[in-house]
N, C-alpha and C positions, 0 to 999 in steps of 0.2 A: 095781944094774941099773935101767934105765928102767922106768917103770910102763906097763902096757898100756892104761890108760884114755885114751880120746880125749875129745873134747868131746861132751856129750849134753844139756846144760842141766840142768834139775831133774828127777830121777826119783823118784817117790813110793816109799818103802820101808816106812814104819811110821807110827805115830801116838802122840803123847804121851798119857799117861793110860791108863786100864784098858779103854777101849772097844774093840770089835772094829775092825780096820782094813779098810775097804772101798776104800781109796785115795781116798775122798772125791771121786769124779768125779761131777759133777752136770750135767744138762742141763735147764734150765727154759725156759719160753717167753721169758723176758726175757734169757737168755744168747744173744745174737746178735751177729754181726759185720755192720756196715752193708754192704749190697750194693755200694755204691760205694767201699768202703775198699780202696785199692790197696796198703796196707802188708802185706807178708807176715808171717804169724805162724806160728812153727815149733813143732813138738812139743817140749815141755819148756821153752818160753819163758814167763816171767811175763807176765801180762796185767793191765790196769787197767780199772776201770769209767769210762765216759765220761759226761759230763753230758748227752749225747744219748740215753742209755739203752742204748747198745751197749757192747761191750767192744773194746779195742784194745791194741796194743803200747805199752809205755812209750816215751817220747820220747827216752830216753837209755839208754846201756848200763848205767848205774848204777841205773836205775829211775825217774828223774825225781823229781817231788815229790808224786805221787798215790799213796795207799796201794794196794798190790797186792791184786787180787781172788783170785789163785791162779795156777795153772800150766796152760797150754793143752795139751790132749790130742788135739785133732783137731776136725773139723767135718763137717757134712753139708749139702749143697746140691743144687739141681737144675741140671744142666749146661745152659748156654745153647746148646750145640752139639747134644747128643743128646736133651735133654729128660728124661733119666733121673737118678735120685738118685745122687749121688756121695758116698762117705765118703772123707775124706782125713785123713791124720795131721797135715797142716798146711794153713793157708789160703794159697793161691798168689797172692792179690791180684787175681784175675780169674777169669772162666769161669763165673760163676753167672748163672742166669736172674734178671733183675731183678724178676720177678713172684713170686718165692719167697724166703723168709728163708734166711739162712745160719746154721744152728744150731751153737752152739759147746759143746764139752765141756771142762769146767774142773775141776781139783782145787781146791776152794774152801774146804776146812776149815782154819780158822786153826791147828789143832793138828796138821796133817799134817807129817810129817818127810820130808825129801828127801835124796838123795845127789847131790852135784855135784862134778865134778873140779876140783882146784886148777889154777891157770894157771901156777904157778911152784913152785920148791922151798920146802918148809916147813923146810928145813935139817936138822932132827933131830926125833925123836919128842918130846923134851922141849919143843921150841919149839911143836910142835903142841898138846901138853897145856896149855901156858900160854895158848893161843888159845881153848880151850874156854870158852864163855859170853861170849866177845867177839863183836863184830859185823863184818860185811864187806859189800862191794858186789860186784856182778857184773862180770865181764869179758866183753865182746862178747855181752851177753845178748840183743840184738835182731837178731842175724844167725843164719843157718843154712845148711844145704845143701839145695838144691832136689832133688837126686837121691834123698835119703833123707827129706827133710822134717823133719830133726832139728835142733834148736838147737845152736849152737856155744858156748853160754854156759858160763862157768866161774866159779869163785870167785876173785876178785882178791886174792891174798895180800898185795899191797902196801897194801891198804885196811884190813886188820884193825886194829880199834881198839875202844875202849869206847863210841864214839859211837852213841847209840840210834837216830839217824836212818838209819843204814846198813841195807841191805835184808834182810840175813840174820843170824840168830843161830847161831853155831857150837855144836853140841851134842856133837861127837865125830867119829869117822871109822870107816869100815868095816874090819873085820878081814878083809883080803883079801890072800892071799899073792901074787897077781899084781900088786897095786898097794900095795906096802908099803915102797917106797923113798922115805923122807922127804927125801932129798937131790935128788929129781927132781919134776917136775910130774906131776900125775895122781893124787894121793891122793884117795880118795873121801871127801870131807868130808860129815858128816851135819849138816843145817841145818834150821831152820824159818824162815818168812817173818816179818819184823818189821813192825810197824805195819799189820797186815792189815786190809783194808777191812771184813771181817766180824767183827773183834774187838770187844770190848765197851767200848773206850776212848771211842768216840763222837767222836773228834777228826778222823777222816779222812772226806773227802767226795769224791764223784765229780768229775772235772774233765777238763782238757785235758792231753795228754802234755806234759811239760816238755822243752825242748831242751837243758837243762843238767843235770848230775848234782847229787846232793844233797851 
């Protein structure tokens, strides 16, 4: 039967290692969206650090060429209409008073694990098992639904490979009776982010979103 999972982007579920899982959501004074940024950023969407000191959406569904900072969980800003503070689970690309910052909440721990729905069939459980510890890119990672503010991002099955530059490492899948049909899209894959900006490899720098995939 078909799986019940729709698209929801990256959803934090656990953490690698023995530390307590706080879902690693951080808001620091330097995690801000530029007030003039008209690019919508959806809940569950990966974000990147920009060379301007702000965060932004990747420039391509696959993630572009800049290391991912983490996963967007919402933002806080002062409404340009009412003058009141607004908390939103996504950045709508407008509506903020230009005299105040747009504060961003981001899952920024490199060891955070997420669940993301697959965009196509995994064929069979044996095929899924063979994909564990392989890598994959996003499908439609930078789009979402305004009505809910939630990302439409999924794991692109067609991209699964050993290539280290791909944006996600596959660690397994959720044991979920409602989403257990490996012959259909919507399996809840467990992943972590590759080439994380906060990792210790020292090779990733802030930059401008790429308009091409990796």
